[in-house]
C-alpha positions, 0 to 999 in steps of 0.5 A: 475487483475484490471486496471484503465482507467486514462485519455486517457490512460489506467493504465499499473499499478494493482490496488495494484501498483497503492494504494502503489504509491498513499500511497507513494505520493510525499514525502521521506520514511524512509526506504522501509521496514517502508513502507512495515510494515505501508502497511501490517498493514493499508491494511493486505497485506503479506509483501512479497506481498508488496516487489514484488510489490515494486520490479515491480515498481522499476523494472518499473522505477517509484519509487526507494529505498535502496538496498545492494549497495545503503544503506540509500536511502529513498523510494520515486517515481522517475520522471516518477512514480510522472508523473504516481501519477498525473494520479492517483491522480484524482482516490485516492478514487475509488482506495483506497475504492476498499482496504478498503471495503474487510477490513472493510466487513472482520473486520465487519465479525470478530466483529460479530463473536466475535473475534475483540470484545475479541482481544480487550478486551484482549488488555484493560485487559493488556494482549499483542498481 
């Protein structure tokens, strides 16, 4: 696990948890399910790992979202989560880059192997994925 030094303290969050807090930011997101879909498509994370991280952050008191008992509650940071977000914000680019670089390398490899080009050509020809 990789931790970033934040201010004088060390963040006790793993990189993915930090990224999740930064992605949620100060917004109220309609549903945790929609956010899971977004993170999965944006970063290539599995849905189960995103749910695991969301639940860990909820247990730590950093975010809140609907459960079976509280249907309709938006996904949002708690006051403690907003405090942690404030410590993370100066490191936003570094944290995001740690996830986008491997993703860019993977896409670059797929393009060089012809996989992405073929998929994109298939979409343009009217084929669906």
